[in-house]
C-alpha positions as CSV (number, residue, x, y, z in Angstrom):
1,X,112.3,68.3,61.6
2,X,109.6,66.4,63.6
3,X,108.8,62.9,62.4
4,X,105.0,63.1,62.9
5,X,102.1,65.4,63.9
6,X,102.3,64.3,67.6
7,X,106.0,65.2,67.7
8,X,105.2,68.5,66.1
9,X,102.5,69.3,68.6
10,X,104.8,68.3,71.5
11,X,107.6,70.5,70.3
12,X,105.2,73.4,69.8
13,X,103.8,72.9,73.3
14,X,107.3,73.0,74.8
15,X,108.0,76.3,73.0
16,X,104.8,77.8,74.3
17,X,105.1,76.4,77.9
18,X,107.1,79.2,79.5
19,X,104.8,81.8,77.9
20,X,101.7,80.0,79.2
21,X,103.2,79.7,82.6
22,X,104.2,83.4,82.8
23,X,100.8,84.4,81.6
24,X,99.2,82.3,84.3
25,X,101.4,83.9,86.9
26,X,100.6,87.4,85.7
27,X,96.8,86.6,85.9
28,X,97.1,85.3,89.4
29,X,99.2,88.3,90.5
30,X,96.5,90.6,89.0
31,X,93.7,88.8,90.9
32,X,95.7,88.9,94.1
33,X,96.4,92.7,93.7
34,X,92.7,93.3,92.9
35,X,91.6,91.6,96.1
36,X,94.2,93.5,98.2
37,X,93.1,96.8,96.6
38,X,89.5,95.9,97.4
39,X,90.3,95.2,101.0
40,X,92.3,98.5,101.2
41,X,89.4,100.5,99.7
42,X,86.5,98.8,101.4
43,X,88.0,97.0,104.4
44,X,86.1,99.1,106.9
45,X,82.8,98.1,105.4
46,X,83.5,94.3,105.4
47,X,82.3,92.0,108.1
48,X,84.6,89.4,109.6
49,X,83.3,86.6,107.3
50,X,83.8,88.6,104.2
51,X,87.3,89.7,105.3
52,X,88.3,86.2,106.2
53,X,87.0,84.9,102.8
54,X,89.1,87.5,100.9
55,X,92.2,86.5,102.9
56,X,91.5,82.9,102.1
57,X,91.4,83.8,98.4
58,X,94.7,85.5,98.7
59,X,96.2,82.5,100.4
60,X,94.8,80.1,97.8
61,X,96.3,82.3,95.0
62,X,99.7,82.3,96.7
63,X,99.5,78.5,97.0
64,X,98.6,78.3,93.3
65,X,101.6,80.5,92.4
66,X,103.8,78.2,94.4
67,X,102.4,75.1,92.6
68,X,102.9,76.7,89.2
69,X,106.5,77.6,89.9
70,X,107.1,74.0,90.8
71,X,105.7,72.6,87.5
72,X,107.8,72.0,84.5
73,X,105.9,71.8,81.2
74,X,108.2,69.7,79.1
């Protein structure tokens, strides 16, 4: 049994950490899929700057996924 409120909060956070991390990964994957679907559906109507911007967003999301995988929340 935890000794104090801070210890209770810390233990509760540790229990929730994997869930928060997996939810974040799912949200990022959803955003990435949405961007890719948009490019697939509307790619022929995008100019080079728009297309490049969308590709940069995908790259940033991939980097964010990598960073989240490397973080331990305990």
